[in-house]
C-alpha positions in Angstrom: 37.8 102.0 165.2 39.3 98.8 166.0 38.6 96.7 168.7 41.8 95.4 170.9 40.4 91.9 170.8 40.2 92.3 166.8 44.0 93.3 166.8 45.0 90.9 169.3 43.4 88.1 166.5 45.2 89.9 163.8 48.3 89.3 165.6 47.6 85.8 166.2 47.2 84.7 163.6 50.4 86.0 162.0 51.9 83.0 164.2 49.6 80.3 163.8 50.2 77.2 161.9 48.4 76.4 158.4 45.6 78.8 159.3 45.0 76.8 162.5 44.2 77.7 166.0 47.9 76.2 167.0 50.3 79.2 167.9 54.2 79.1 166.9 56.0 79.3 169.7 59.2 81.7 169.1 62.7 80.0 170.5 65.2 82.3 169.4 65.8 84.8 166.7 69.2 86.2 165.3 70.8 88.7 162.8 74.1 89.0 160.8 74.9 92.2 158.7 78.3 91.2 156.6 80.5 93.6 154.9 80.3 92.2 151.5 84.1 92.6 150.4 85.1 90.0 153.5 84.1 86.9 151.3 84.8 88.1 148.0 88.1 86.9 147.6 87.1 83.7 149.0 84.5 82.8 147.2 85.3 83.5 143.7 86.8 79.8 143.9 84.1 77.3 144.5 87.0 74.8 145.9 88.0 77.4 147.7 87.9 75.5 151.5 85.9 78.3 153.1 83.3 77.7 150.3 83.4 73.7 150.9 83.1 74.2 154.1 80.3 76.7 154.7 78.0 75.9 151.4 76.3 72.6 150.2 76.5 71.8 146.5 72.9 72.9 145.9 73.7 76.1 147.4 76.7 76.8 145.2 74.6 75.6 142.0 72.1 78.1 143.3 74.4 80.8 143.8 75.9 80.4 140.6 73.0 80.4 138.8 72.8 84.3 139.7 73.7 87.6 137.7 75.9 88.1 140.6 77.1 85.1 142.6 79.1 87.8 145.1 75.3 88.6 146.9 73.6 85.3 146.9 77.1 84.0 148.6 77.2 86.9 151.1 73.3 86.6 151.5 73.6 83.1 152.6 76.3 83.2 154.6 75.1 86.2 156.4 71.6 84.0 156.9 73.8 80.7 158.3 75.0 83.1 160.8 71.6 84.5 161.6 70.1 81.1 161.9 73.1 79.6 163.9 72.5 82.7 166.6 68.5 82.0 166.5 69.4 78.5 167.2 71.5 79.5 170.6 74.0 77.4 170.4 78.0 77.1 171.0 80.3 77.5 168.1 81.9 74.0 168.5 78.6 72.4 167.9 77.5 72.8 164.2 79.5 73.3 161.0 77.8 75.9 158.3 77.3 73.6 155.6 74.4 71.7 158.0 72.5 75.2 157.7 71.6 75.0 154.2 69.6 78.1 152.8 67.6 77.2 149.4 64.2 78.7 148.1 60.6 77.9 147.6 59.2 78.2 143.9 58.3 81.3 144.5 61.6 82.2 145.3 61.3 82.9 149.1 64.4 81.6 150.9 63.8 78.3 152.9 66.0 76.9 155.8 67.0 73.1 155.8 68.7 71.8 158.7 71.0 68.9 158.2 73.4 66.5 160.7 73.9 68.1 164.5 72.1 71.2 163.5 69.0 69.1 162.6 69.3 67.2 165.7 69.7 70.4 168.3 66.8 72.0 166.8 65.0 68.9 167.0 65.8 68.6 170.7 65.1 72.2 171.4 61.5 71.8 169.4 62.2 73.8 166.9 59.9 73.0 164.4 61.0 75.5 161.5 63.1 78.5 160.9 62.0 81.4 159.2 64.1 83.8 157.6 64.8 87.1 155.5 67.9 87.8 153.4 68.9 91.0 151.8 72.0 93.1 150.2 72.7 96.7 149.2 76.1 97.3 147.3 78.2 96.9 149.9 76.6 94.7 153.0 74.3 91.7 153.4 72.2 90.7 155.9 70.2 87.7 157.1 67.3 87.7 159.9 66.6 84.1 161.3 63.3 83.1 163.6 63.3 79.9 165.2 59.9 78.5 165.9 58.2 75.6 167.1 
């Protein structure tokens, strides 16, 4: 049977930075679920104002490289909403294309903030946003955690 200290140390390791003894502080969490059909018509044309105001050029390029771009548009939209919520900000504070969701070399989603979104995160001491994206036939979901 594991000791309580061993369990606590394992939990603490989840929230350490680069295997150091520095602990993450969770500043906010956000989640969003989207019925994919809600954006289906808007994302069929990448010149649509919705697409231009919501996604960056790098995101659009990545999304269009997918076998079914609709799912990537939907998961990233849901992810942006989750990031917005974990930053705990007013709807007029930022534009969704200031939240960019790309991926690392292993295909893991990575959040990059720009403009006012980046400024707000820095003011709050947020150094990173972890994100998870998923979808099924009809729904996309995003879950984000702001840490510092």
